[in-house]
Backbone as XML, in Angstrom:
<?xml version="1.0"?>
<chain id="A" units="angstrom">
  <residue number="1" name="MET">
    <atom name="N" x="8.847" y="-12.542" z="-13.581"/>
    <atom name="CA" x="8.768" y="-11.591" z="-12.850"/>
    <atom name="C" x="10.030" y="-11.603" z="-12.066"/>
  </residue>
  <residue number="2" name="ASN">
    <atom name="N" x="10.558" y="-10.290" z="-11.523"/>
    <atom name="CA" x="11.626" y="-10.065" z="-11.084"/>
    <atom name="C" x="11.640" y="-10.371" z="-9.450"/>
  </residue>
  <residue number="3" name="GLU">
    <atom name="N" x="12.450" y="-11.126" z="-9.147"/>
    <atom name="CA" x="12.399" y="-11.900" z="-7.863"/>
    <atom name="C" x="12.824" y="-10.573" z="-6.668"/>
  </residue>
  <residue number="4" name="GLN">
    <atom name="N" x="13.538" y="-9.474" z="-7.057"/>
    <atom name="CA" x="13.803" y="-8.453" z="-6.232"/>
    <atom name="C" x="12.777" y="-7.494" z="-6.122"/>
  </residue>
  <residue number="5" name="ILE">
    <atom name="N" x="12.021" y="-7.229" z="-7.208"/>
    <atom name="CA" x="10.650" y="-6.432" z="-7.063"/>
    <atom name="C" x="9.790" y="-7.252" z="-6.088"/>
  </residue>
  <residue number="6" name="MET">
    <atom name="N" x="9.424" y="-8.421" z="-6.279"/>
    <atom name="CA" x="8.731" y="-9.231" z="-5.268"/>
    <atom name="C" x="9.233" y="-9.164" z="-4.074"/>
  </residue>
  <residue number="7" name="GLU">
    <atom name="N" x="10.401" y="-9.060" z="-3.627"/>
    <atom name="CA" x="11.098" y="-9.197" z="-2.203"/>
    <atom name="C" x="10.631" y="-7.706" z="-1.808"/>
  </residue>
  <residue number="8" name="ARG">
    <atom name="N" x="10.910" y="-6.613" z="-2.630"/>
    <atom name="CA" x="10.931" y="-5.282" z="-2.087"/>
    <atom name="C" x="9.315" y="-5.045" z="-1.604"/>
  </residue>
  <residue number="9" name="ASN">
    <atom name="N" x="8.439" y="-5.694" z="-2.557"/>
    <atom name="CA" x="6.878" y="-5.059" z="-2.505"/>
    <atom name="C" x="6.709" y="-6.102" z="-1.066"/>
  </residue>
  <residue number="10" name="VAL">
    <atom name="N" x="6.896" y="-7.093" z="-0.875"/>
    <atom name="CA" x="6.830" y="-8.128" z="0.427"/>
    <atom name="C" x="7.183" y="-7.243" z="1.429"/>
  </residue>
  <residue number="11" name="ASP">
    <atom name="N" x="8.604" y="-6.839" z="1.342"/>
    <atom name="CA" x="9.099" y="-5.942" z="2.671"/>
    <atom name="C" x="7.958" y="-4.739" z="3.006"/>
  </residue>
  <residue number="12" name="LEU">
    <atom name="N" x="7.692" y="-3.977" z="1.904"/>
    <atom name="CA" x="6.834" y="-2.903" z="2.192"/>
    <atom name="C" x="5.464" y="-3.329" z="2.431"/>
  </residue>
  <residue number="13" name="VAL">
    <atom name="N" x="4.912" y="-4.490" z="2.131"/>
    <atom name="CA" x="3.489" y="-4.564" z="2.470"/>
    <atom name="C" x="3.405" y="-4.992" z="3.908"/>
  </residue>
  <residue number="14" name="THR">
    <atom name="N" x="4.539" y="-5.664" z="4.169"/>
    <atom name="CA" x="4.650" y="-6.148" z="5.504"/>
    <atom name="C" x="4.541" y="-4.879" z="6.427"/>
  </residue>
  <residue number="15" name="THR">
    <atom name="N" x="5.702" y="-4.049" z="5.957"/>
    <atom name="CA" x="5.924" y="-2.888" z="7.041"/>
    <atom name="C" x="4.555" y="-2.007" z="7.122"/>
  </residue>
  <residue number="16" name="VAL">
    <atom name="N" x="3.796" y="-1.814" z="6.069"/>
    <atom name="CA" x="2.768" y="-1.021" z="5.859"/>
    <atom name="C" x="1.387" y="-1.758" z="6.882"/>
  </residue>
  <residue number="17" name="THR">
    <atom name="N" x="1.461" y="-3.057" z="6.494"/>
    <atom name="CA" x="0.207" y="-3.491" z="7.582"/>
    <atom name="C" x="0.643" y="-3.608" z="8.786"/>
  </residue>
  <residue number="18" name="ALA">
    <atom name="N" x="1.881" y="-3.615" z="9.405"/>
    <atom name="CA" x="2.137" y="-3.647" z="10.798"/>
    <atom name="C" x="1.810" y="-2.045" z="11.233"/>
  </residue>
  <residue number="19" name="TYR">
    <atom name="N" x="2.268" y="-0.947" z="10.324"/>
    <atom name="CA" x="1.974" y="0.221" z="10.905"/>
    <atom name="C" x="0.336" y="0.318" z="11.019"/>
  </residue>
  <residue number="20" name="ILE">
    <atom name="N" x="-0.641" y="-0.115" z="10.251"/>
    <atom name="CA" x="-2.161" y="0.202" z="10.327"/>
    <atom name="C" x="-2.518" y="-0.720" z="11.454"/>
  </residue>
  <residue number="21" name="LEU">
    <atom name="N" x="-1.922" y="-1.929" z="11.412"/>
    <atom name="CA" x="-2.430" y="-2.597" z="12.924"/>
    <atom name="C" x="-2.012" y="-1.814" z="14.301"/>
  </residue>
  <residue number="22" name="GLN">
    <atom name="N" x="-0.933" y="-1.272" z="13.922"/>
    <atom name="CA" x="-0.583" y="-0.471" z="15.446"/>
    <atom name="C" x="-1.307" y="0.790" z="15.557"/>
  </residue>
  <residue number="23" name="HIS">
    <atom name="N" x="-1.929" y="1.027" z="14.623"/>
    <atom name="CA" x="-2.685" y="2.277" z="14.868"/>
    <atom name="C" x="-4.216" y="2.202" z="14.401"/>
  </residue>
  <residue number="24" name="PRO">
    <atom name="N" x="-5.076" y="1.682" z="15.597"/>
    <atom name="CA" x="-6.429" y="1.474" z="15.244"/>
    <atom name="C" x="-7.483" y="2.505" z="14.796"/>
  </residue>
  <residue number="25" name="HIS">
    <atom name="N" x="-7.193" y="3.628" z="14.647"/>
    <atom name="CA" x="-7.733" y="4.741" z="14.133"/>
    <atom name="C" x="-7.806" y="4.462" z="12.712"/>
  </residue>
  <residue number="26" name="MET">
    <atom name="N" x="-6.709" y="4.159" z="11.975"/>
    <atom name="CA" x="-6.461" y="3.750" z="10.743"/>
    <atom name="C" x="-7.454" y="2.479" z="10.432"/>
  </residue>
  <residue number="27" name="LEU">
    <atom name="N" x="-7.807" y="1.406" z="11.465"/>
    <atom name="CA" x="-8.139" y="0.322" z="10.973"/>
    <atom name="C" x="-9.735" y="0.620" z="10.765"/>
  </residue>
  <residue number="28" name="GLU">
    <atom name="N" x="-10.185" y="1.691" z="11.873"/>
    <atom name="CA" x="-11.642" y="2.078" z="11.602"/>
    <atom name="C" x="-11.943" y="2.700" z="10.690"/>
  </residue>
  <residue number="29" name="GLN">
    <atom name="N" x="-11.155" y="3.479" z="9.818"/>
    <atom name="CA" x="-11.377" y="4.290" z="8.641"/>
    <atom name="C" x="-11.334" y="3.362" z="7.209"/>
  </residue>
  <residue number="30" name="LEU">
    <atom name="N" x="-10.868" y="2.054" z="7.575"/>
    <atom name="CA" x="-10.683" y="1.428" z="6.226"/>
    <atom name="C" x="-11.917" y="0.333" z="5.994"/>
  </residue>
  <residue number="31" name="PRO">
    <atom name="N" x="-12.217" y="0.100" z="4.869"/>
    <atom name="CA" x="-13.633" y="-0.436" z="4.809"/>
    <atom name="C" x="-13.129" y="-2.070" z="4.954"/>
  </residue>
  <residue number="32" name="PRO">
    <atom name="N" x="-14.095" y="-3.041" z="5.118"/>
    <atom name="CA" x="-14.051" y="-4.541" z="5.553"/>
    <atom name="C" x="-13.063" y="-5.088" z="4.692"/>
  </residue>
  <residue number="33" name="ASP">
    <atom name="N" x="-13.127" y="-4.894" z="3.427"/>
    <atom name="CA" x="-12.609" y="-5.638" z="2.200"/>
    <atom name="C" x="-11.950" y="-4.660" z="1.459"/>
  </residue>
  <residue number="34" name="PHE">
    <atom name="N" x="-10.801" y="-4.832" z="1.135"/>
    <atom name="CA" x="-10.210" y="-3.909" z="0.080"/>
    <atom name="C" x="-8.869" y="-4.577" z="-0.284"/>
  </residue>
  <residue number="35" name="ARG">
    <atom name="N" x="-8.627" y="-3.750" z="-1.686"/>
    <atom name="CA" x="-7.254" y="-3.849" z="-2.198"/>
    <atom name="C" x="-6.466" y="-3.070" z="-1.946"/>
  </residue>
  <residue number="36" name="LEU">
    <atom name="N" x="-5.211" y="-3.230" z="-1.348"/>
    <atom name="CA" x="-4.082" y="-2.576" z="-0.959"/>
    <atom name="C" x="-3.113" y="-2.136" z="-2.001"/>
  </residue>
  <residue number="37" name="VAL">
    <atom name="N" x="-2.877" y="-0.881" z="-2.423"/>
    <atom name="CA" x="-1.732" y="-0.654" z="-3.447"/>
    <atom name="C" x="-0.810" y="0.147" z="-2.830"/>
  </residue>
  <residue number="38" name="ILE">
    <atom name="N" x="0.351" y="-0.383" z="-2.917"/>
    <atom name="CA" x="1.587" y="0.622" z="-2.305"/>
    <atom name="C" x="2.129" y="1.247" z="-3.434"/>
  </residue>
  <residue number="39" name="LEU">
    <atom name="N" x="2.304" y="2.444" z="-3.581"/>
    <atom name="CA" x="3.142" y="3.046" z="-4.640"/>
    <atom name="C" x="4.468" y="3.984" z="-4.099"/>
  </residue>
  <residue number="40" name="PRO">
    <atom name="N" x="5.525" y="3.551" z="-3.873"/>
    <atom name="CA" x="6.737" y="4.093" z="-3.361"/>
    <atom name="C" x="6.945" y="5.213" z="-4.501"/>
  </residue>
  <residue number="41" name="GLU">
    <atom name="N" x="7.119" y="6.593" z="-3.919"/>
    <atom name="CA" x="7.757" y="7.767" z="-4.646"/>
    <atom name="C" x="8.812" y="7.413" z="-5.171"/>
  </residue>
  <residue number="42" name="ASP">
    <atom name="N" x="9.788" y="6.859" z="-4.404"/>
    <atom name="CA" x="11.265" y="6.937" z="-4.785"/>
    <atom name="C" x="11.677" y="5.497" z="-5.474"/>
  </residue>
  <residue number="43" name="ASP">
    <atom name="N" x="10.700" y="4.870" z="-5.831"/>
    <atom name="CA" x="10.844" y="3.408" z="-6.714"/>
    <atom name="C" x="9.638" y="3.314" z="-7.515"/>
  </residue>
  <residue number="44" name="PRO">
    <atom name="N" x="10.093" y="4.077" z="-8.677"/>
    <atom name="CA" x="9.136" y="3.767" z="-9.968"/>
    <atom name="C" x="8.979" y="2.571" z="-10.522"/>
  </residue>
  <residue number="45" name="GLU">
    <atom name="N" x="9.786" y="1.998" z="-10.174"/>
    <atom name="CA" x="9.942" y="0.582" z="-10.964"/>
    <atom name="C" x="8.696" y="-0.416" z="-10.055"/>
  </residue>
  <residue number="46" name="LEU">
    <atom name="N" x="8.661" y="-0.041" z="-9.022"/>
    <atom name="CA" x="7.852" y="-1.009" z="-8.010"/>
    <atom name="C" x="6.300" y="-0.501" z="-8.053"/>
  </residue>
  <residue number="47" name="SER">
    <atom name="N" x="6.359" y="1.022" z="-8.061"/>
    <atom name="CA" x="5.129" y="1.766" z="-8.184"/>
    <atom name="C" x="4.314" y="1.154" z="-9.794"/>
  </residue>
  <residue number="48" name="GLN">
    <atom name="N" x="5.169" y="1.008" z="-10.586"/>
    <atom name="CA" x="4.636" y="0.691" z="-12.161"/>
    <atom name="C" x="4.278" y="-0.851" z="-11.963"/>
  </residue>
  <residue number="49" name="TYR">
    <atom name="N" x="5.196" y="-1.581" z="-11.122"/>
    <atom name="CA" x="4.807" y="-3.042" z="-11.037"/>
    <atom name="C" x="3.304" y="-3.143" z="-10.276"/>
  </residue>
  <residue number="50" name="ASN">
    <atom name="N" x="3.117" y="-2.301" z="-9.151"/>
    <atom name="CA" x="1.908" y="-2.575" z="-8.336"/>
    <atom name="C" x="0.957" y="-1.789" z="-9.139"/>
  </residue>
  <residue number="51" name="LEU">
    <atom name="N" x="1.166" y="-0.984" z="-10.042"/>
    <atom name="CA" x="-0.086" y="-0.511" z="-10.895"/>
    <atom name="C" x="-0.521" y="-1.539" z="-12.007"/>
  </residue>
  <residue number="52" name="ASN">
    <atom name="N" x="0.396" y="-1.997" z="-12.322"/>
    <atom name="CA" x="0.316" y="-3.208" z="-13.378"/>
    <atom name="C" x="-0.756" y="-4.462" z="-12.754"/>
  </residue>
  <residue number="53" name="LEU">
    <atom name="N" x="-0.150" y="-4.683" z="-11.721"/>
    <atom name="CA" x="-0.996" y="-5.861" z="-10.895"/>
    <atom name="C" x="-2.637" y="-5.553" z="-10.570"/>
  </residue>
  <residue number="54" name="LEU">
    <atom name="N" x="-2.583" y="-4.190" z="-10.193"/>
    <atom name="CA" x="-3.826" y="-3.675" z="-10.115"/>
    <atom name="C" x="-4.856" y="-3.908" z="-11.206"/>
  </residue>
  <residue number="55" name="ALA">
    <atom name="N" x="-4.131" y="-3.541" z="-12.404"/>
    <atom name="CA" x="-4.736" y="-3.788" z="-13.890"/>
    <atom name="C" x="-5.165" y="-5.026" z="-14.167"/>
  </residue>
  <residue number="56" name="GLU">
    <atom name="N" x="-4.289" y="-5.770" z="-13.781"/>
    <atom name="CA" x="-4.522" y="-7.294" z="-14.107"/>
    <atom name="C" x="-5.489" y="-8.054" z="-13.266"/>
  </residue>
  <residue number="57" name="ARG">
    <atom name="N" x="-5.724" y="-7.705" z="-12.099"/>
    <atom name="CA" x="-6.424" y="-8.307" z="-11.207"/>
    <atom name="C" x="-7.625" y="-7.582" z="-10.739"/>
  </residue>
  <residue number="58" name="THR">
    <atom name="N" x="-8.446" y="-6.994" z="-11.447"/>
    <atom name="CA" x="-9.844" y="-6.262" z="-11.189"/>
    <atom name="C" x="-10.745" y="-7.030" z="-10.262"/>
  </residue>
  <residue number="59" name="GLU">
    <atom name="N" x="-11.073" y="-6.394" z="-9.270"/>
    <atom name="CA" x="-11.800" y="-6.781" z="-8.269"/>
    <atom name="C" x="-12.981" y="-5.746" z="-8.129"/>
  </residue>
  <residue number="60" name="PRO">
    <atom name="N" x="-13.796" y="-5.722" z="-9.032"/>
    <atom name="CA" x="-15.059" y="-4.317" z="-8.649"/>
    <atom name="C" x="-15.518" y="-4.133" z="-7.481"/>
  </residue>
  <residue number="61" name="ASP">
    <atom name="N" x="-15.722" y="-5.153" z="-6.845"/>
    <atom name="CA" x="-16.643" y="-5.198" z="-5.252"/>
    <atom name="C" x="-15.640" y="-4.556" z="-4.401"/>
  </residue>
  <residue number="62" name="LYS">
    <atom name="N" x="-14.298" y="-4.422" z="-4.471"/>
    <atom name="CA" x="-13.408" y="-4.094" z="-3.446"/>
    <atom name="C" x="-13.062" y="-2.526" z="-3.763"/>
  </residue>
  <residue number="63" name="PRO">
    <atom name="N" x="-12.958" y="-1.598" z="-2.758"/>
    <atom name="CA" x="-12.428" y="-0.488" z="-2.808"/>
    <atom name="C" x="-10.835" y="-0.643" z="-2.904"/>
  </residue>
  <residue number="64" name="ILE">
    <atom name="N" x="-10.198" y="0.526" z="-3.487"/>
    <atom name="CA" x="-8.746" y="0.380" z="-3.680"/>
    <atom name="C" x="-8.127" y="1.458" z="-2.497"/>
  </residue>
  <residue number="65" name="ILE">
    <atom name="N" x="-7.430" y="0.789" z="-1.660"/>
    <atom name="CA" x="-6.654" y="1.797" z="-0.494"/>
    <atom name="C" x="-5.354" y="2.047" z="-1.132"/>
  </residue>
  <residue number="66" name="ILE">
    <atom name="N" x="-4.815" y="3.282" z="-1.474"/>
    <atom name="CA" x="-3.792" y="3.691" z="-2.277"/>
    <atom name="C" x="-2.470" y="4.178" z="-0.846"/>
  </residue>
  <residue number="67" name="VAL">
    <atom name="N" x="-1.627" y="3.742" z="-0.940"/>
    <atom name="CA" x="-0.726" y="4.018" z="0.204"/>
    <atom name="C" x="0.548" y="4.823" z="-0.786"/>
  </residue>
  <residue number="68" name="ARG">
    <atom name="N" x="1.044" y="5.790" z="-0.334"/>
    <atom name="CA" x="2.190" y="6.490" z="-0.834"/>
    <atom name="C" x="3.311" y="6.830" z="0.190"/>
  </residue>
  <residue number="69" name="LEU">
    <atom name="N" x="4.501" y="6.395" z="-0.262"/>
    <atom name="CA" x="5.489" y="6.424" z="0.998"/>
    <atom name="C" x="6.905" y="6.832" z="0.346"/>
  </residue>
  <residue number="70" name="LEU">
    <atom name="N" x="7.983" y="7.022" z="0.969"/>
    <atom name="CA" x="9.458" y="6.844" z="0.358"/>
    <atom name="C" x="9.992" y="5.577" z="1.085"/>
  </residue>
  <residue number="71" name="THR">
    <atom name="N" x="10.530" y="4.950" z="0.302"/>
    <atom name="CA" x="11.098" y="3.641" z="0.589"/>
    <atom name="C" x="12.103" y="3.925" z="1.603"/>
  </residue>
  <residue number="72" name="HIS">
    <atom name="N" x="12.868" y="4.965" z="1.321"/>
    <atom name="CA" x="14.387" y="5.306" z="2.411"/>
    <atom name="C" x="13.913" y="5.761" z="3.610"/>
  </residue>
  <residue number="73" name="GLN">
    <atom name="N" x="12.286" y="6.066" z="3.908"/>
    <atom name="CA" x="11.927" y="6.628" z="5.162"/>
    <atom name="C" x="10.832" y="5.907" z="5.796"/>
  </residue>
  <residue number="74" name="LEU">
    <atom name="N" x="11.265" y="4.643" z="6.086"/>
    <atom name="CA" x="10.209" y="3.739" z="6.462"/>
    <atom name="C" x="9.989" y="3.960" z="8.092"/>
  </residue>
  <residue number="75" name="ASN">
    <atom name="N" x="10.658" y="4.846" z="8.853"/>
    <atom name="CA" x="10.192" y="4.994" z="10.003"/>
    <atom name="C" x="8.912" y="5.951" z="10.257"/>
  </residue>
  <residue number="76" name="PHE">
    <atom name="N" x="7.795" y="5.209" z="10.138"/>
    <atom name="CA" x="6.601" y="5.612" z="10.117"/>
    <atom name="C" x="6.100" y="6.475" z="11.105"/>
  </residue>
  <residue number="77" name="GLU">
    <atom name="N" x="6.799" y="6.484" z="12.371"/>
    <atom name="CA" x="6.299" y="7.271" z="13.460"/>
    <atom name="C" x="7.013" y="8.628" z="13.301"/>
  </residue>
  <residue number="78" name="HIS">
    <atom name="N" x="8.007" y="8.838" z="12.299"/>
    <atom name="CA" x="8.571" y="10.503" z="12.220"/>
    <atom name="C" x="7.925" y="11.043" z="10.523"/>
  </residue>
  <residue number="79" name="ASN">
    <atom name="N" x="7.465" y="9.986" z="10.113"/>
    <atom name="CA" x="6.953" y="10.164" z="8.458"/>
    <atom name="C" x="6.176" y="9.322" z="8.108"/>
  </residue>
  <residue number="80" name="PRO">
    <atom name="N" x="4.888" y="9.147" z="8.562"/>
    <atom name="CA" x="3.883" y="8.444" z="8.393"/>
    <atom name="C" x="3.367" y="8.183" z="6.584"/>
  </residue>
  <residue number="81" name="PRO">
    <atom name="N" x="3.128" y="7.065" z="6.598"/>
    <atom name="CA" x="2.683" y="6.938" z="4.644"/>
    <atom name="C" x="1.334" y="7.578" z="4.950"/>
  </residue>
  <residue number="82" name="ARG">
    <atom name="N" x="1.299" y="8.069" z="3.423"/>
    <atom name="CA" x="-0.120" y="9.018" z="3.114"/>
    <atom name="C" x="-1.169" y="7.836" z="2.774"/>
  </residue>
  <residue number="83" name="VAL">
    <atom name="N" x="-2.196" y="7.668" z="3.259"/>
    <atom name="CA" x="-3.246" y="6.347" z="3.098"/>
    <atom name="C" x="-4.365" y="7.293" z="2.384"/>
  </residue>
  <residue number="84" name="TYR">
    <atom name="N" x="-4.640" y="6.820" z="1.177"/>
    <atom name="CA" x="-5.635" y="7.288" z="0.705"/>
    <atom name="C" x="-6.927" y="6.456" z="0.463"/>
  </residue>
  <residue number="85" name="ILE">
    <atom name="N" x="-8.100" y="6.788" z="1.404"/>
    <atom name="CA" x="-9.217" y="6.073" z="1.276"/>
    <atom name="C" x="-10.176" y="6.370" z="0.826"/>
  </residue>
  <residue number="86" name="PRO">
    <atom name="N" x="-11.140" y="5.448" z="0.064"/>
    <atom name="CA" x="-12.434" y="6.053" z="-0.938"/>
    <atom name="C" x="-13.271" y="6.556" z="0.171"/>
  </residue>
  <residue number="87" name="LEU">
    <atom name="N" x="-13.992" y="7.527" z="-0.404"/>
    <atom name="CA" x="-15.177" y="8.266" z="0.425"/>
    <atom name="C" x="-16.370" y="7.557" z="0.692"/>
  </residue>
  <residue number="88" name="ALA">
    <atom name="N" x="-16.466" y="6.719" z="-0.534"/>
    <atom name="CA" x="-17.540" y="5.674" z="-0.121"/>
    <atom name="C" x="-17.114" y="4.363" z="-0.537"/>
  </residue>
  <residue number="89" name="ALA">
    <atom name="N" x="-17.414" y="3.223" z="0.149"/>
    <atom name="CA" x="-16.839" y="1.954" z="0.001"/>
    <atom name="C" x="-18.181" y="0.927" z="-0.445"/>
  </residue>
</chain>
């Protein structure tokens, strides 16, 4: 496993988690237990890595929350990530 990919992933998860915690209205929309999948549009290597992780670690009882973002625009106050929440959890 490439250490740089893991570091980029940890950085994005930390940033997205902080954003969600700072916006309680988002927390209200999320199911109590879910899988978070971050798909950076400008980092195809990391997107593919995260899709592979999702395929390898299936947890059928957990809904999947997908976050699409641009890694070079992490100022979420001006350009928030797109969070896709399942309609039924």
